[in-house]
C-alpha positions as CSV (number, residue, x, y, z in Angstrom):
1,M,23.0,-12.8,2.6
2,N,19.4,-14.0,1.4
3,A,17.8,-16.7,3.2
4,D,17.6,-20.1,1.2
5,P,14.1,-21.0,0.3
6,R,14.8,-24.6,1.4
7,D,15.7,-23.2,4.8
8,V,12.7,-21.1,5.2
9,R,10.2,-24.0,4.2
10,A,12.0,-26.1,6.7
11,D,11.7,-23.6,9.3
12,L,7.9,-23.2,8.7
13,A,7.3,-27.0,8.3
14,G,6.1,-27.6,12.1
15,L,3.8,-24.4,11.8
16,L,1.9,-24.8,8.5
17,P,-1.3,-26.6,8.2
18,A,-1.5,-29.9,6.1
19,P,-1.1,-29.1,2.4
20,A,-4.2,-28.5,0.5
21,E,-5.3,-30.7,-2.5
22,R,-4.6,-27.8,-4.9
23,D,-1.7,-26.1,-6.7
24,L,0.2,-23.4,-5.0
25,P,2.4,-20.8,-6.6
26,S,6.2,-21.5,-5.8
27,D,6.9,-18.2,-4.1
28,R,7.0,-18.2,-0.4
29,H,4.8,-15.2,-0.1
30,R,1.8,-17.2,-0.9
31,L,2.8,-20.0,1.3
32,I,3.4,-17.9,4.2
33,Q,0.3,-15.9,3.5
34,E,-2.0,-19.0,3.7
35,F,-0.2,-19.8,6.9
36,V,-0.9,-16.7,8.8
37,M,-4.0,-15.0,7.2
38,N,-6.1,-17.7,6.1
39,E,-9.3,-15.4,7.0
40,I,-8.0,-12.3,5.4
41,H,-7.8,-11.5,1.7
42,T,-5.1,-9.8,-0.4
43,D,-6.2,-7.2,-2.9
44,H,-5.6,-8.2,-6.5
45,P,-5.7,-6.1,-9.7
46,S,-8.2,-6.9,-12.3
47,A,-8.3,-6.0,-16.0
48,E,-11.8,-4.6,-15.7
49,R,-10.9,-2.3,-12.9
50,A,-7.5,-1.3,-14.3
51,A,-9.4,-0.2,-17.5
52,R,-11.8,2.1,-15.1
53,R,-8.5,3.6,-13.9
54,T,-9.7,3.0,-10.3
55,A,-7.4,2.9,-7.5
56,P,-5.0,-0.2,-7.7
57,R,-5.0,-3.5,-5.9
58,R,-1.8,-5.2,-5.7
59,R,0.2,-8.3,-4.8
60,L,3.6,-7.8,-4.6
61,I,6.0,-10.4,-5.7
62,L,9.1,-10.9,-3.5
63,A,12.6,-9.5,-4.8
64,S,14.5,-12.1,-2.8
65,A,14.2,-15.2,-0.7
66,L,14.6,-13.1,2.7
67,T,12.0,-10.5,1.8
68,G,9.8,-13.6,0.8
69,A,10.4,-15.0,4.3
70,L,9.5,-11.7,6.0
71,A,5.8,-12.2,5.0
72,A,5.3,-14.7,8.1
73,A,6.7,-11.8,10.5
74,A,4.7,-9.1,8.5
75,A,1.4,-10.8,9.0
76,V,1.9,-9.8,12.7
77,V,4.1,-7.0,12.3
78,V,1.3,-4.6,11.2
79,I,-0.2,-2.6,13.8
80,G,-0.9,0.9,14.5
81,V,0.1,2.5,17.7
82,G,-2.9,1.5,20.0
83,G,-4.7,1.9,23.4
84,S,-7.9,2.3,25.1
85,G,-10.6,3.9,23.1
86,G,-13.3,6.7,23.6
87,S,-17.0,6.3,23.5
88,G,-19.3,6.5,20.4
89,G,-21.7,9.0,19.5
90,A,-23.8,10.4,16.7
91,A,-22.4,10.5,13.1
92,D,-21.5,13.7,11.5
93,G,-24.1,15.5,9.2
94,P,-23.3,15.4,5.5
95,A,-22.6,19.2,5.2
96,T,-19.7,18.8,7.5
97,A,-18.4,15.3,6.8
98,A,-15.8,16.3,4.2
99,S,-14.3,18.9,5.9
100,S,-14.2,17.5,9.4
101,G,-12.5,14.5,8.0
102,Q,-9.6,16.7,7.3
103,Q,-9.8,18.4,10.6
104,I,-9.6,15.2,12.4
105,L,-6.4,14.2,10.9
106,L,-4.8,17.9,11.4
107,A,-5.9,17.5,15.0
108,A,-4.2,14.2,15.4
109,A,-1.0,15.9,13.7
110,T,-0.9,18.6,16.4
111,T,-1.3,15.9,19.3
112,A,1.5,13.6,17.6
113,E,4.1,16.3,17.3
114,Q,3.7,17.2,21.0
115,A,3.8,13.4,22.0
116,P,7.2,12.4,23.8
117,A,9.5,10.0,21.8
118,T,9.5,6.5,23.0
119,S,12.0,3.7,22.6
120,G,12.6,0.2,23.9
121,A,14.4,-3.1,23.0
122,Y,11.4,-4.6,21.0
123,W,8.6,-3.2,18.9
124,Y,5.5,-5.1,20.1
125,L,2.6,-5.3,17.7
126,R,-0.6,-7.1,18.1
127,T,-3.6,-7.2,15.5
128,T,-6.9,-8.8,16.2
129,S,-9.9,-9.3,14.0
130,T,-13.3,-11.3,14.8
131,D,-11.4,-14.8,14.9
132,T,-7.7,-14.0,14.8
133,E,-5.2,-12.6,17.2
134,W,-1.5,-12.1,16.4
135,E,1.4,-10.9,18.2
136,S,5.0,-10.0,17.4
137,W,8.3,-8.6,19.0
138,T,10.8,-7.2,16.8
139,G,14.1,-6.4,18.0
140,R,16.3,-3.5,16.8
141,D,18.4,-6.0,15.1
142,G,15.6,-7.6,13.2
143,R,15.1,-10.7,15.3
144,T,11.5,-11.5,15.7
145,W,9.4,-13.7,17.8
146,V,5.6,-14.3,17.0
147,R,2.6,-15.6,18.7
148,G,-0.8,-16.7,17.5
149,A,-3.4,-19.5,16.8
150,K,-1.5,-21.1,14.3
151,T,1.7,-21.4,16.8
152,G,-0.5,-23.0,19.3
153,G,-0.3,-19.9,21.4
154,D,3.5,-20.6,21.7
155,V,6.0,-17.9,21.2
156,I,7.8,-18.8,18.1
157,A,11.4,-17.2,17.2
158,L,11.6,-16.7,13.4
159,S,15.0,-17.7,12.0
160,W,15.4,-14.8,9.6
161,A,15.7,-11.0,10.3
162,A,12.5,-8.8,9.7
163,S,12.4,-5.3,8.3
164,F,9.9,-2.7,7.8
165,R,7.9,-1.7,4.5
166,L,7.0,1.9,3.8
167,G,4.2,1.2,1.3
168,G,6.2,-1.1,-1.1
169,P,9.9,-0.4,-0.4
170,E,12.0,-1.6,2.5
171,V,12.9,0.9,5.1
172,S,15.3,0.6,8.2
173,L,14.7,1.5,11.6
174,A,17.4,4.1,11.1
175,Q,15.8,5.5,8.1
176,L,12.6,5.8,9.9
177,Q,14.3,8.0,12.3
178,Q,15.7,10.2,9.7
179,L,12.7,10.7,7.5
180,P,11.4,14.2,6.5
181,T,9.2,16.1,9.0
182,E,7.4,18.4,6.6
183,P,4.4,16.9,5.0
184,A,5.3,17.6,1.2
185,A,9.0,16.6,1.6
186,L,7.8,13.3,3.3
187,K,5.6,12.5,0.7
188,H,8.1,13.2,-2.0
189,W,10.7,10.8,-0.2
190,I,8.2,8.2,-0.1
191,T,7.5,8.7,-3.8
192,E,11.0,8.6,-4.8
193,S,11.6,5.6,-2.7
194,V,8.6,3.8,-4.5
195,R,9.6,4.9,-7.9
196,S,13.3,3.8,-7.6
197,S,12.5,0.5,-5.7
198,D,12.7,-2.9,-7.3
199,V,9.1,-3.6,-6.2
200,R,7.2,-5.9,-8.5
201,T,3.6,-6.6,-9.0
202,S,1.9,-9.8,-10.6
203,A,1.8,-7.5,-13.8
204,G,5.3,-6.5,-13.7
205,R,6.4,-3.0,-12.7
206,P,4.0,-1.0,-10.8
207,D,2.2,1.6,-13.0
208,A,1.3,5.1,-12.0
209,A,-1.9,4.2,-10.2
210,M,-0.2,1.7,-8.3
211,R,2.8,3.7,-7.4
212,E,0.3,6.3,-6.2
213,Q,-1.4,3.7,-3.9
214,M,1.9,2.6,-2.4
215,V,2.8,6.2,-1.5
216,F,-0.5,6.4,0.2
217,D,0.0,3.1,2.0
218,G,3.4,4.2,3.1
219,L,1.9,7.3,4.7
220,L,-0.7,5.2,6.3
221,A,2.1,2.5,7.6
222,L,3.7,5.4,9.3
223,L,0.8,6.1,11.1
224,A,-0.4,2.7,12.1
225,Q,2.3,0.2,11.7
226,L,5.9,1.5,12.1
227,P,8.0,3.1,14.9
228,A,8.1,6.3,13.5
229,P,9.1,9.3,15.7
230,P,6.5,11.9,16.7
231,E,7.4,14.5,14.2
232,V,7.2,12.1,11.3
233,R,3.9,10.9,12.2
234,A,2.6,14.5,12.5
235,A,3.8,15.1,9.0
236,A,2.2,11.8,7.7
237,F,-1.1,12.9,9.2
238,R,-0.8,16.3,7.6
239,A,0.1,14.6,4.1
240,V,-3.0,12.5,4.4
241,A,-5.2,15.3,5.4
242,A,-3.9,17.0,2.1
243,Y,-5.8,14.3,-0.1
244,P,-9.0,15.5,-1.5
245,E,-11.3,12.7,-0.5
246,V,-11.2,12.5,3.4
247,T,-14.4,12.1,4.9
248,S,-15.7,11.5,8.5
249,T,-18.2,8.8,9.2
250,G,-18.6,10.1,12.7
251,A,-17.9,9.3,16.3
252,T,-17.5,5.5,16.9
253,D,-16.0,3.3,19.7
254,G,-12.3,4.4,19.9
255,G,-12.5,7.7,18.1
256,R,-13.6,9.1,14.8
257,G,-14.5,7.0,11.7
258,L,-12.8,8.1,8.4
259,L,-13.3,7.0,4.9
260,I,-10.4,7.7,2.5
261,R,-10.6,7.5,-1.4
262,L,-8.2,7.7,-4.3
263,N,-9.5,8.6,-7.7
264,G,-13.1,7.9,-6.5
265,E,-12.4,4.5,-5.0
266,T,-12.2,3.6,-1.2
267,V,-8.7,2.9,-0.2
268,A,-9.0,3.1,3.7
269,R,-11.2,3.0,6.6
270,L,-9.9,4.1,9.7
271,V,-10.8,4.9,13.4
272,V,-8.6,7.7,14.6
273,D,-8.4,9.1,18.0
274,P,-7.3,12.5,17.5
275,T,-6.6,13.2,21.2
276,T,-4.0,10.5,21.3
277,S,-3.0,10.4,17.6
278,R,-3.6,6.7,17.6
279,I,-5.0,4.9,14.6
280,R,-7.3,2.3,16.7
281,K,-8.7,0.3,13.8
282,T,-8.0,0.0,10.1
283,N,-9.4,-2.2,7.3
284,F,-5.9,-2.9,5.9
285,F,-2.2,-3.3,6.5
286,V,1.1,-3.6,4.4
287,T,3.1,-6.9,5.1
288,A,6.9,-6.7,5.3
289,D,6.9,-8.0,1.5
290,G,4.9,-5.0,0.6
291,A,1.5,-6.9,-0.3
292,R,-1.6,-5.2,0.9
293,M,-3.7,-7.2,3.2
294,S,-7.4,-6.3,3.8
295,T,-10.4,-7.4,5.8
296,P,-13.5,-8.6,4.0
297,G,-16.6,-6.6,4.0
298,D,-17.1,-4.1,6.7
299,A,-14.5,-5.9,9.3
300,M,-11.8,-4.0,10.7
301,F,-8.4,-4.9,12.6
302,T,-8.1,-3.8,16.1
303,L,-4.4,-2.4,16.4
304,T,-2.0,-2.1,19.3
305,A,1.6,-1.2,19.1
306,E,4.3,0.1,21.4
307,W,8.0,-0.3,22.3
308,T,8.9,-2.8,25.2
309,D,11.9,-4.1,26.8
310,R,10.7,-7.6,27.6
311,L,10.0,-10.7,25.6
312,P,7.3,-13.0,26.5
313,R,7.9,-16.2,28.5
């Protein structure tokens, strides 16, 4: 049963800052977004950019009260699988940058499929930026606990069940475990999921360009946010490597920098460690209601995620 909007607002009343002297949209997505992501912006479509047929920026509108409430959890449930990084080094030369970008992803795919499967009681996620740190613990039943600056450093139990998002559509933990392990089949599964979903944008149903980006974001979510099995992550790496505009920006703290474009426009900046198949940093993530949250300028999120059997005290 969907959560009552009044119940969600009441639950958040003790966590939200004082109301600003301005009008707010009525949807809870914007309300919760301002609560947890005050230093991060959501990409929005514009008429001029749409006319140029560049890669879309979207803000997804909630299909139900429950998915709207999940934005609070999603602001912290964002994270790629993390760990300690490697040392920096010189950047790749122009002649090898394009090919080495795909080679980095393919190497990460090989590492990913050889990694042992992991499990636990809670999916722990942490994202940090220059001035912000958020953590979440999501149980297999969807119960979620969060901690961050806006909670005063306290661990807060959310009153709604969280779920995961594969780009735009919702996906369950059981579905994640059963996704295709072949790159083309995996991309097709996500494409069909996006096509048949009830996801909406501020302009209505997603157009073809928006759906294309949602599919791409779904692949990245499998690598950087979701508790996907090793074979599925390997397939996602190979599917991303098949995109034509994948460029290496050279060695950096934590791994290798990558720049990925769709239709000529940058849609992702990543730091990938091919020796561990971990996404160390990224400039965006997809919230649990499907919105694309991105960092301003050249800033990036530092990511950590893992299964754990313990909740914080």
